N, C-alpha and C positions, 0 to 999 in steps of 0.2 A: 726537278729540272727536266725539260723535254729534250730529247736527243733523237737523231735520225736512226731508225732501226738498221741493223746490219744483218747480213745473211746468217751470221752465227746466232742471232737472237731467235731465229725460227727453228733451229735444230731440235729444240725441246718438243716441238710438235710431233716429231717422228713420222712414222708412216700413217698415223691416224688421220692426219690432215696435211696433205701435200699442197705446197704453194709455189707459184712462180712470181718472181719479183722483177719490177721495172722501176729504176730510180730516175728522177729528173737529173738534168745536167746543169750544174753540179749537184750531187746528192745533198749537199749542205743547204741547198735552196728549198728543201722540202718544208711546206707549210700546211699540207693536208695529206690525207691517205685515202686511197680509193680501193675498196674491196670489190672484186668482180666474181660473180657466181654464174656458172654456165647452166645450160638447159639440161633437161632430162636426156641421158644417154650420151652426153658430150664429155669433155674434159677441160682442164685448165689451160692447155697450150694455146688453143685458138683465141682465148680471151686475153692471154698475155700478149699475143701478137696484136690484138685489137687495141690494147692499152698503149703499146709502143707506137702504133699508127696514129692514135689520137694525140698522144704526147702532151698531156695537160701540163702547163708550166707550174713548177713548184709542187707537183703531186706525185707521191710515191704510190705505185699501183701494185696490188697484191691479188693475183688471180688464184682463186681457191678451188681445189678439186673436191667434188662431192665425196662424202665419206663412204658411200656404198657402191659396190660394183653392180652394174646392170647385167643380168644373165645374157649370154650370147644369143639365146633363142628369142630374145625380145629386141635385138638390134636389127634394124631394117637392113636389107641387103645392099641398099644404095647409100648407106651412111658411111662417110669417110672414117677410117679407123685411126686410132691414136695409139702409138706404141708407148708403153709405160715401163720404164726400168727393165727392159729386156724381157718382159713377161708376155709380149705379144699384144694384139689389139685389145683395148679395154675401154669401157664406157661407164660413166658414173651417174649417180643421182643423189638427191638430198634427203630422201624420205626414210622413215623408220622401217617401212615395209613397201611392198608393191601391191597395189590394189587396182581393180578395174572399176571405172565409174559406170553410170547407167547406160552409157553409149558403147560400153565394151572397150573403152580406151583406158590407158594407164592414168590413174588418178594423179592430178597435179599436186595434191596435198594429202599424202598418206601418213602425215604426222612428221614433225621436224624436231622432236625432242633431242635426239642424238646430235643432229647437225647444229642446233642452237647451243647445246652444251659445249661442243667442240669449238665452234666459231666464236661464240661470245665468251665462254669460260676460259678457253686456253689461248685463242689467238688475240681477241680484242683485250680482254682483261689481263690475261697472263703475260702476253708479250707487249702489246702496244701501250697499255695503261700502266701496269705494274713495273715492267722492265724499262720502258722508254718514256714514260711520263705524259703520253698523249691522253686526250679525253674523247668521249663519244662524239662530241660536236666538232671534232677534228676529222671525223671519218665519214666519207661518202660511200654509198652502196650502189652497185650497178648489177642488175640481174636480168637474165633472159629466160623466158618460159618458166620452168619450175624454179630456176634460180631467182627470178623476179618474185615469184610467190614466196620463196624462202626469205628473201630480203625484207619483204613487208612483214612476214611473220616474226622475223628477228626483231624488227623495230617495235612491233606491238608487244612482244614478250618482254623486252627490256623495259618498256614503259610501265607495264603492269607490275613487274618485279620491283621497280623503283617505288611505285606507289604503295605496294605492300610493305616495303621496308619503312617508308615514311609513316604509314599508319601505325606500325608496330612501335616506332619510337615515340609517337604521340601518345599511344595507349599506355606506355610504360614510363612516360614523362622523361624520356631521355632527350639530350640535346639534339635538335633537328638540324643536321648539317645539309646544306644545299649540295645536291649531287646532280650533275648534268647527265641525263639519261636519254637524250635525243640526239640522233645522228645529224650530220650537216645536211644530208639530203639523200634521196633515193631516186634512181631511174630504173623503172621496171618495164620490160618489153614483152608483150604477149603473155602477161601473167594471169593467174587466176586469183580469186579472193581466198586467202587462207583461213582455216578454221580458227586461228588465233585472233582473227577479226570477227568472223561471224559467230563464234562461240564464246566470246569474251563476255563477262558479266556487264550489265548495263552501267553499273557504278564504277567499272574499271577506268583508270585514268587514260585519257587519250594521248597519243604520241604527238609531239609538236614537230616531228621530223617532216620537212617538206617532201612531197612525193610527186614525181612526174611519171604518168603511165602512158605508154606508147603502143600503138597497134594500128592495123588497117581500119579505116573508117567503116563502121557497121559491125565490127567484131565485138565479141563479148568483153575483150580486154579494156575497151574504151567506151562501153555502153553506159547509159544513164544509171542503170541498176548497179553496175560495178562501182561507179563513182559514189553513189549513195551509200553503199555498204562500206567502202573504204573511208568515207567521211565520218562514219560512226566511231572510228578508232584513230583516225589521223586528222589533225586540224587543218592541213593544207594539202589539197590534192589538185594537180593540174593534169591536162591531157594533151597529147599530140596524136591526132588522128591522121594517119597517112593515106594518101590517095593511091590505092592499088587496085589491080584488076579483080582481085578476089578478096572479099572481106575475111576469108579464112587464112589469108597470107600474113602471118604475124612474124615473119623472119626478121633478122637483124637489119638495121638501116642500110640502104643501098646507094643513096645519093646525097648530095648536099642539102636538098630540101628536107629530107627526112632526118638528117643529122643535125640540122640547124637548131631546132628547139632543144635538143639534148645539150648542145654546146652552150646555148644561151642559159639553160638551167644551171649547168656547171659553173659558168662564169659568174652568175648572180650569187650562187652559194659560196664561191671562192672569194668573193669580195668581202664576205662577212667573217 
């Protein structure tokens, strides 16, 4: 039986995976759940505020904090600080490690094993599915920057794992139960292509999770090459190329024109 999660349901996550919750009004109207993943060096609070501003009807929003702290030496001087539980300014990321890419910038995909284990294993499976009776296709994902890269990696990893389990059951002649392993949809802004996509075996199952990628027109996030790579592991990929002064400007949406394709994507997914 499906029920609306309560704040008490998330206490089991402890300090390993901090979350900020926003319920629709009334909470009993919840028909879907949106997980929000912030960018490299950010935190969950701004994305909880974004969820409240968007206020999708019937959608419970969970802004998730990256499980790893970014060292202060890597935080830009002009970045707004976020105070966390009285510990002073802290900034977080989703990676297993911190690596520099060929351009000397922090790698957008330094491995997401720990984050996938926490978000999928403890938050989605442990709380939403096992405790509250929801399914993967009740859950939307929204990610910015590294958070968008992580969201795509999460969907790809979940699809591969489901395919491996199905293959094992067939090989051992066990009953093959249909398990939904595709999310309701993903919105990724200014994301990179994760290694879970580029490094997956050719025979690995593709995720049927619909994906909308957003970014400045001409940027790598919405390039033809990016779409071709993502299409190898996801069956439905759409783009929203924003008209901005610089093709390197892949910040969050700033006006109605940029937000419109995101809201249309959400509306289409929530109708199903």
